[in-house]
Residue, then its C-alpha position, 0 to 999 in steps of 0.5 A: m720143757l718143749f711141752a710147757a713152751a707149747i702150752f704157753f704159746a697156745s694159751m697166748i694165742g687163745i687169749t690174743s684171739l679172745f681180745y681180737m674177737k672182743y675188738l671186732e664186736l665193739r667195732r661192729e657193735r654186734v655180738r656173735t656168740s651171745t649164747f656161748k658167752e651166756m653159758a660160759d658166764g653161767y659156768a663161771l658164776n657156778l664155779k665161783q659159788l662152789l669155791a665160796r661154799s667149799r672154803s668152810e668145807a676145806a677148813k674142816s678137811v685140813p686136819i684130815a688131810v694132815l692126818i692122811v699125809r702123816l700116815a703116808v709119810r710114816e708108811f713110806a718111812l717104814q717101807s723104806a727102812a724095810l727095803l734098806q734092811f733087805g738091801e743090807r742083808k743081800a749086801h752081806q750075803l754078797a760080801d760073804m760069797l765073794s770073800h776068800k775068808h767065807h769059811f774062815e778056820r783058824r789054823e796052827t800058827r807058824s811062829d814059835f813065839l806065838r805058840q809059846v804065848g798061846e800055851h802060857p796060862f793067862r790069869s787076870a786080876i779081874n774076874t769075868n764079872g769084873a770083880m777081883t778075886s780074894a786070892e788075887a786082890p792086892r793086900p793093904l800096906d802094913l803100916s805098923t812095920v814102918s818107923t815114924v822116925p825118918s832114917a838117913a836114906v842111903i842113895s846109891s848111884v845106879p850105873t847107867s848101862s847102855k845096851p850094846k848096839s845090835r846090828r840089825k839083820r838084813t833080809a834077803a829082799e833088802v840085800g837084793n842078790k841071792r849070794e849075799a842072802v845065802k851068806l847072811s843066812e849062813r852067818d846068822g845060822s838061819t835057813g831060808 
């Protein structure tokens, strides 16, 4: 910001000094730097002609410039993707290094229920390729045994039995003191 302000004020002082020199020349009716002005005018005219000729050349270079910019953007995208993939690999390596489960090995479960479920053979009705096997496929209904004449349906009332309310066991953390926890564990027949 400071640099831009310095350039602005230097330019403003330069333009003001040029106008002051022009004012002095008109007032005294005498040109001081005629050779410098003629040389600067020659450079300005040459630059103007160069710009006029370069318009046609610039029109030809636009497609080339677009191609170069497109290739540069593509290369930038590819390099960015490669850099991000490298960062992803390093992040995974760091996470594996810091994780307490880096070398995770499954151990024997402590739950009896989970052991029993694990030992139970699991047979699915769907084969591994998604098709049902012939032994496991459901059989179609045999409609020949069904009578077409409706018979009087006997509706029996099913007694609704409510489950007995079971008292929830309180854990030692819920109980809060050790004596009560020991009494509860003795009463329930569990240890711990």
